[in-house]
Z-matrix of the N, CA and C atoms (Angstrom, degrees):
N
C 1 1.458
C 2 1.528 1 111.75
N 3 1.332 2 117.94 1 -10.94
C 4 1.462 3 121.13 2 -178.99
C 5 1.528 4 112.63 3 -89.84
N 6 1.318 5 116.85 4 2.21
C 7 1.451 6 122.03 5 -177.70
C 8 1.525 7 109.21 6 -122.65
N 9 1.340 8 116.12 7 149.92
C 10 1.463 9 120.33 8 -177.69
C 11 1.525 10 111.75 9 -62.12
N 12 1.321 11 115.76 10 -43.36
C 13 1.460 12 121.49 11 -179.65
C 14 1.529 13 107.79 12 -164.45
N 15 1.326 14 116.43 13 -176.77
C 16 1.457 15 119.17 14 -177.93
C 17 1.529 16 111.86 15 -63.44
N 18 1.324 17 117.75 16 -35.01
C 19 1.464 18 121.00 17 177.37
C 20 1.517 19 111.57 18 -59.60
N 21 1.327 20 116.48 19 -42.49
C 22 1.465 21 122.06 20 177.40
C 23 1.525 22 109.98 21 -63.21
N 24 1.335 23 116.14 22 -43.29
C 25 1.469 24 121.25 23 178.16
C 26 1.532 25 109.90 24 -60.06
N 27 1.333 26 117.09 25 -46.78
C 28 1.463 27 121.07 26 -179.02
C 29 1.528 28 112.04 27 -58.91
N 30 1.328 29 117.32 28 -37.31
C 31 1.463 30 121.36 29 -178.37
C 32 1.518 31 112.65 30 -73.55
N 33 1.338 32 117.48 31 -38.27
C 34 1.464 33 120.27 32 -168.75
C 35 1.524 34 115.61 33 -113.10
N 36 1.326 35 118.24 34 -8.65
C 37 1.457 36 119.22 35 -171.82
C 38 1.528 37 112.00 36 -129.96
N 39 1.309 38 115.15 37 177.68
C 40 1.452 39 123.13 38 175.03
C 41 1.518 40 107.28 39 -153.42
N 42 1.311 41 117.04 40 161.03
C 43 1.454 42 118.89 41 -178.38
C 44 1.511 43 111.41 42 -160.82
N 45 1.324 44 114.54 43 176.61
C 46 1.464 45 122.70 44 177.20
C 47 1.521 46 106.89 45 -139.32
N 48 1.314 47 116.40 46 142.35
C 49 1.461 48 119.59 47 -177.00
C 50 1.518 49 110.94 48 -143.52
N 51 1.330 50 114.39 49 156.55
C 52 1.461 51 121.92 50 172.82
C 53 1.520 52 106.79 51 -118.81
N 54 1.332 53 114.93 52 128.06
C 55 1.460 54 121.46 53 176.65
C 56 1.519 55 108.76 54 -109.41
N 57 1.313 56 116.51 55 142.69
C 58 1.460 57 121.83 56 173.25
C 59 1.522 58 106.71 57 -127.43
N 60 1.310 59 115.84 58 117.55
C 61 1.461 60 122.19 59 -177.01
C 62 1.532 61 111.35 60 52.48
N 63 1.327 62 114.75 61 41.62
C 64 1.452 63 121.12 62 177.16
C 65 1.514 64 115.69 63 80.94
N 66 1.314 65 118.08 64 0.23
C 67 1.464 66 122.12 65 -179.52
C 68 1.522 67 111.02 66 -107.98
N 69 1.323 68 115.27 67 138.39
C 70 1.456 69 121.09 68 177.39
C 71 1.526 70 109.19 69 -69.56
N 72 1.340 71 116.86 70 122.77
C 73 1.469 72 120.21 71 -179.47
C 74 1.525 73 112.48 72 -118.40
N 75 1.334 74 117.86 73 -20.26
C 76 1.464 75 121.44 74 178.25
C 77 1.520 76 108.32 75 -156.39
N 78 1.330 77 115.52 76 150.77
C 79 1.450 78 118.25 77 178.44
C 80 1.509 79 113.13 78 -164.36
N 81 1.310 80 114.65 79 157.60
C 82 1.465 81 122.81 80 175.60
C 83 1.516 82 106.91 81 -130.13
N 84 1.321 83 115.90 82 133.28
C 85 1.448 84 121.28 83 -174.31
C 86 1.524 85 108.45 84 -158.02
N 87 1.324 86 117.82 85 164.85
C 88 1.457 87 118.34 86 176.30
C 89 1.523 88 112.62 87 -73.00
N 90 1.325 89 115.63 88 134.19
C 91 1.462 90 119.93 89 166.99
C 92 1.518 91 107.68 90 -77.58
N 93 1.330 92 114.51 91 -35.84
C 94 1.459 93 121.13 92 179.03
C 95 1.522 94 108.41 93 -144.31
N 96 1.328 95 115.34 94 153.39
C 97 1.455 96 122.79 95 177.84
C 98 1.528 97 107.14 96 -122.91
N 99 1.307 98 116.95 97 136.40
C 100 1.456 99 121.05 98 177.22
C 101 1.524 100 108.55 99 -140.34
N 102 1.298 101 117.41 100 167.55
C 103 1.459 102 121.24 101 -178.95
C 104 1.523 103 109.38 102 -57.22
N 105 1.301 104 116.64 103 114.92
C 106 1.459 105 121.21 104 176.64
C 107 1.510 106 115.87 105 90.21
N 108 1.337 107 118.96 106 2.76
C 109 1.451 108 117.84 107 179.96
C 110 1.515 109 114.83 108 -174.21
N 111 1.332 110 113.75 109 -179.13
C 112 1.460 111 121.43 110 177.16
C 113 1.524 112 109.39 111 -137.17
N 114 1.309 113 116.19 112 160.56
C 115 1.467 114 123.76 113 172.01
C 116 1.527 115 105.50 114 -104.64
N 117 1.317 116 117.40 115 113.26
C 118 1.465 117 122.49 116 -173.86
C 119 1.524 118 111.78 117 -74.49
N 120 1.323 119 114.64 118 137.89
C 121 1.468 120 122.18 119 171.62
C 122 1.530 121 106.90 120 -130.42
N 123 1.327 122 116.41 121 134.35
C 124 1.462 123 121.63 122 -179.28
C 125 1.524 124 108.77 123 -131.24
N 126 1.328 125 115.44 124 139.71
C 127 1.459 126 119.19 125 175.85
C 128 1.521 127 109.13 126 -147.55
N 129 1.317 128 114.30 127 149.21
C 130 1.460 129 122.63 128 177.28
C 131 1.518 130 107.87 129 -134.74
N 132 1.326 131 116.69 130 136.78
C 133 1.462 132 119.57 131 176.43
C 134 1.525 133 108.07 132 -58.64
N 135 1.344 134 117.23 133 138.65
C 136 1.468 135 120.73 134 -174.92
C 137 1.531 136 115.10 135 -50.16
N 138 1.301 137 117.81 136 -39.98
C 139 1.471 138 119.69 137 -177.13
C 140 1.535 139 112.99 138 -72.97
N 141 1.318 140 118.02 139 -7.46
C 142 1.472 141 122.12 140 179.25
C 143 1.528 142 112.32 141 -111.20
N 144 1.311 143 117.59 142 5.67
C 145 1.469 144 120.50 143 -179.51
C 146 1.524 145 111.56 144 -73.45
N 147 1.313 146 115.49 145 163.18
C 148 1.470 147 123.99 146 179.90
C 149 1.534 148 112.34 147 67.65
N 150 1.318 149 116.96 148 27.36
C 151 1.459 150 121.88 149 178.24
C 152 1.532 151 111.73 150 -120.07
N 153 1.340 152 117.32 151 3.41
C 154 1.452 153 121.53 152 179.22
C 155 1.521 154 114.64 153 85.47
N 156 1.327 155 117.60 154 6.15
C 157 1.464 156 120.21 155 -176.56
C 158 1.524 157 112.66 156 -68.03
N 159 1.318 158 117.71 157 -39.07
C 160 1.468 159 120.73 158 177.50
C 161 1.530 160 110.15 159 -63.94
N 162 1.308 161 116.78 160 -38.87
C 163 1.463 162 121.20 161 178.38
C 164 1.521 163 110.84 162 -62.88
N 165 1.327 164 116.31 163 -46.15
C 166 1.465 165 120.98 164 -179.75
C 167 1.529 166 110.52 165 -62.87
N 168 1.326 167 116.87 166 -46.93
C 169 1.469 168 120.16 167 179.90
C 170 1.521 169 111.49 168 -63.37
N 171 1.336 170 116.71 169 -43.53
C 172 1.457 171 120.56 170 179.48
C 173 1.515 172 111.88 171 -63.18
N 174 1.326 173 116.74 172 -44.53
C 175 1.466 174 120.76 173 -179.75
C 176 1.524 175 110.38 174 -62.23
N 177 1.312 176 117.46 175 -43.98
C 178 1.473 177 121.08 176 179.85
C 179 1.528 178 110.75 177 -62.46
N 180 1.334 179 116.87 178 -45.01
C 181 1.460 180 119.93 179 -179.69
C 182 1.529 181 111.09 180 -64.53
N 183 1.310 182 117.69 181 -42.68
C 184 1.467 183 121.20 182 178.40
C 185 1.529 184 110.77 183 -61.01
N 186 1.330 185 117.05 184 -45.45
C 187 1.463 186 120.25 185 179.16
C 188 1.534 187 111.47 186 -62.73
N 189 1.326 188 117.06 187 -40.11
C 190 1.470 189 120.28 188 177.45
C 191 1.528 190 110.75 189 -63.97
N 192 1.333 191 116.43 190 -40.45
C 193 1.469 192 119.93 191 177.05
C 194 1.520 193 110.87 192 -60.51
N 195 1.309 194 116.58 193 -48.18
C 196 1.463 195 120.57 194 -178.39
C 197 1.522 196 111.18 195 -62.77
N 198 1.341 197 116.23 196 -38.14
C 199 1.461 198 120.04 197 178.12
C 200 1.529 199 111.46 198 -64.58
N 201 1.331 200 116.73 199 -31.04
C 202 1.469 201 121.74 200 -179.06
C 203 1.533 202 112.27 201 -96.05
N 204 1.331 203 115.86 202 8.02
C 205 1.466 204 121.97 203 -179.75
C 206 1.531 205 112.16 204 61.00
N 207 1.325 206 116.04 205 39.69
C 208 1.468 207 122.77 206 175.50
C 209 1.516 208 108.92 207 -108.92
N 210 1.318 209 117.15 208 142.66
C 211 1.463 210 120.49 209 177.49
C 212 1.530 211 109.15 210 -83.72
N 213 1.340 212 117.82 211 120.88
C 214 1.460 213 121.22 212 179.38
C 215 1.537 214 111.19 213 -88.02
N 216 1.305 215 116.48 214 85.91
C 217 1.464 216 121.87 215 -176.84
C 218 1.532 217 110.86 216 -71.95
N 219 1.331 218 115.66 217 142.55
C 220 1.471 219 121.63 218 -179.66
C 221 1.512 220 108.52 219 -128.90
N 222 1.308 221 117.36 220 124.61
C 223 1.462 222 123.07 221 178.75
C 224 1.531 223 107.30 222 -123.27
N 225 1.313 224 116.50 223 92.08
C 226 1.468 225 121.45 224 -176.18
C 227 1.522 226 110.80 225 -66.84
N 228 1.313 227 116.01 226 128.37
C 229 1.467 228 120.34 227 -179.18
C 230 1.522 229 113.44 228 -103.94
N 231 1.333 230 117.51 229 -8.39
C 232 1.462 231 120.60 230 175.42
C 233 1.534 232 108.49 231 -154.76
N 234 1.322 233 116.28 232 176.56
C 235 1.465 234 119.59 233 -175.54
C 236 1.524 235 113.07 234 -67.63
N 237 1.340 236 117.46 235 -30.23
C 238 1.474 237 119.07 236 175.55
C 239 1.523 238 110.00 237 -63.15
N 240 1.323 239 116.13 238 -41.06
C 241 1.461 240 121.00 239 179.22
C 242 1.526 241 110.76 240 -66.66
N 243 1.324 242 116.68 241 -38.95
C 244 1.472 243 120.53 242 176.48
C 245 1.522 244 109.97 243 -60.87
N 246 1.328 245 116.96 244 -46.27
C 247 1.466 246 120.84 245 -179.19
C 248 1.525 247 111.50 246 -62.04
N 249 1.319 248 116.97 247 -42.67
C 250 1.462 249 120.43 248 178.81
C 251 1.527 250 110.69 249 -65.88
N 252 1.313 251 116.70 250 -43.13
C 253 1.470 252 120.39 251 178.16
C 254 1.528 253 110.91 252 -58.50
N 255 1.322 254 116.75 253 -45.78
C 256 1.463 255 120.47 254 179.62
C 257 1.523 256 111.04 255 -64.20
N 258 1.324 257 117.02 256 -38.63
C 259 1.464 258 121.58 257 177.87
C 260 1.528 259 110.51 258 -61.05
N 261 1.333 260 116.24 259 -33.91
C 262 1.461 261 121.60 260 -179.16
C 263 1.525 262 113.37 261 -89.36
N 264 1.338 263 117.05 262 5.37
C 265 1.459 264 120.87 263 173.03
C 266 1.511 265 116.78 264 102.07
N 267 1.321 266 118.36 265 3.08
C 268 1.463 267 120.44 266 179.17
C 269 1.527 268 109.76 267 -80.45
N 270 1.334 269 114.89 268 154.95
C 271 1.459 270 122.38 269 174.96
C 272 1.517 271 107.65 270 -129.15
N 273 1.316 272 117.12 271 140.44
C 274 1.460 273 120.16 272 -177.55
C 275 1.521 274 110.86 273 -65.28
N 276 1.305 275 114.87 274 129.92
C 277 1.452 276 121.25 275 176.24
C 278 1.526 277 109.35 276 -82.21
N 279 1.330 278 115.74 277 -55.28
C 280 1.467 279 120.10 278 179.63
C 281 1.528 280 109.23 279 -169.65
N 282 1.308 281 116.41 280 147.51
C 283 1.468 282 119.05 281 175.02
C 284 1.530 283 109.37 282 -80.81
N 285 1.326 284 116.82 283 161.49
C 286 1.454 285 120.96 284 175.70
C 287 1.526 286 109.22 285 -150.44
N 288 1.304 287 115.62 286 159.78
C 289 1.455 288 121.82 287 -177.23
C 290 1.534 289 109.29 288 -84.14
N 291 1.324 290 115.76 289 137.54
C 292 1.467 291 120.93 290 173.65
C 293 1.522 292 108.27 291 -124.72
N 294 1.312 293 115.83 292 158.50
C 295 1.456 294 121.90 293 -179.08
C 296 1.525 295 108.58 294 -127.26
N 297 1.323 296 115.92 295 145.52
C 298 1.451 297 122.30 296 176.45
C 299 1.518 298 107.61 297 -115.05
N 300 1.322 299 116.06 298 126.99
C 301 1.471 300 120.52 299 176.83
C 302 1.517 301 107.64 300 -97.28
N 303 1.312 302 115.92 301 125.36
C 304 1.457 303 120.57 302 179.49
C 305 1.518 304 108.93 303 -113.54
N 306 1.317 305 115.63 304 148.31
C 307 1.472 306 120.47 305 179.41
C 308 1.503 307 111.28 306 -76.53
């Protein structure tokens, strides 16, 4: 949703995905792209969780970023994300306050 269309994504982004029987079940991709890096976002369909797919996708995306000299930024939004980030070698820099606007 952060890109105009697939062509825009192809020009500015990169990702990793796992397919099962031709269906996308897990993937890692940029939530945002900036000069010199990306903000990583990872998701796995609920019925495919706890199988290591997020780890595989995250590791592949991080390695691709490093190969392209891009900084793979990670902003953990919950404890599952923190655990995955730590598993992939990240260390917390600092916590910060966030706000949720509700209608």
